[in-house]
C-alpha positions in Angstrom: 0.0 0.0 0.0 2.8 2.4 0.8 4.4 1.8 -2.6 1.1 2.6 -4.3 0.7 5.8 -2.3 4.3 6.8 -3.1 3.8 6.1 -6.8 0.6 8.1 -6.9 2.2 11.0 -5.0 5.2 11.0 -7.4 2.9 10.9 -10.4 0.9 13.9 -9.0 4.1 15.8 -8.4 5.4 15.2 -12.0 2.0 16.1 -13.4 1.8 19.4 -11.5 5.4 20.2 -12.6 4.5 19.5 -16.2 1.3 21.6 -15.8 3.4 24.5 -14.5 5.9 24.2 -17.3 3.0 24.1 -19.8 1.4 27.2 -18.3 4.8 29.1 -18.4 5.4 28.2 -22.0 1.8 29.2 -23.0 2.2 32.5 -21.1 5.4 33.4 -22.8 4.0 32.6 -26.3 0.9 34.6 -25.5 2.9 37.6 -24.2 5.0 37.6 -27.4 1.9 37.6 -29.5 0.4 40.5 -27.4 3.6 42.4 -28.0 3.4 41.8 -31.8 -0.3 43.0 -31.8 0.9 46.2 -30.1 3.8 46.5 -32.7 6.1 46.4 -29.6 8.9 44.4 -31.4 11.4 45.2 -28.6 9.3 43.3 -26.1 8.5 40.6 -28.5 12.2 40.1 -29.2 12.8 39.4 -25.4 10.8 36.2 -25.7 13.1 34.9 -28.5 16.1 32.6 -27.6 19.6 34.0 -27.8 20.1 32.0 -31.1 17.1 33.8 -32.6 18.2 37.2 -31.3 21.7 36.6 -32.8 20.2 35.6 -36.1 18.0 38.7 -36.5 20.3 41.2 -34.6 17.7 43.8 -33.8 14.0 43.9 -32.7 13.2 45.8 -35.9 14.7 43.0 -38.2 12.8 40.5 -36.1 9.6 42.4 -36.5 9.9 42.7 -40.3 10.5 38.9 -40.5 7.3 38.3 -38.5 5.2 40.8 -40.4 6.3 39.2 -43.8 6.7 35.6 -42.9 4.1 35.1 -40.1 1.4 37.7 -40.5 -1.1 35.4 -38.6 1.1 35.7 -35.6 1.5 39.5 -36.0 -2.3 40.1 -36.3 -4.2 37.1 -34.9 -7.9 37.1 -34.4 -7.7 34.0 -32.1 -5.0 31.9 -30.5 -5.5 28.5 -29.0 -2.9 26.3 -27.4 -2.9 22.7 -28.3 -0.5 20.0 -27.2 3.0 20.4 -25.7 5.2 17.5 -26.6 8.8 16.4 -26.6 10.4 15.5 -29.9 14.0 14.3 -30.0 14.7 16.0 -26.6 13.2 19.3 -27.6 9.9 20.8 -26.3 7.4 21.8 -29.0 4.2 23.7 -28.3 1.5 23.4 -31.0 -0.6 26.5 -31.4 -3.7 27.1 -33.6 -4.0 30.7 -34.8 -7.0 32.1 -36.7 -6.1 35.1 -38.8 -8.3 38.2 -39.5 -9.7 36.5 -42.6 -10.9 33.5 -40.6 -8.2 31.1 -41.9 -6.8 28.7 -39.3 -3.1 28.1 -39.1 -1.3 25.4 -37.1 2.2 26.4 -35.8 4.8 24.6 -33.8 6.9 26.6 -31.3 10.2 25.1 -30.2 10.9 26.1 -26.6 14.2 26.2 -24.8 14.9 27.0 -21.1 17.3 29.9 -20.5 18.1 31.0 -17.0 14.9 29.6 -15.5 12.7 31.2 -18.3 11.3 29.7 -21.4 12.3 31.2 -24.7 11.1 30.7 -28.3 13.8 29.0 -30.3 11.9 28.8 -33.6 8.5 28.5 -35.2 7.3 26.2 -37.9 4.1 26.7 -39.9 2.6 23.2 -40.0 -0.2 24.2 -42.4 -3.8 25.3 -42.4 -6.6 23.6 -40.7 -10.3 23.3 -41.4 -12.0 25.4 -38.6 -14.9 23.0 -38.7 -12.6 20.1 -37.7 
């Protein structure tokens, strides 16, 4: 009986840790999207990993890339978080974004932990989805 209680208690602890991790990741992605909506590229840039920051150099360059390459992230009508999963040792957060024209896009955000904070290390556009699905 003791072993069963210990196993249940450990499982609950792991689940609550995973929930907190998931909540932090979602909060960071949501905060970056809010910054994009306000055209606050300097704040949005702070949610990017050091690798992404080095790649784009400035918040302005980063903002131009998002406006041109990911307009649904820059001006979303709706954002929904789907599953968080581990792939080859990396954490990926799937996000469904509906743009201003009602088109649904599925994106995958790769997340990395830097100094006890989650940073966005890249985004992949997985495709469009049928909103009725």
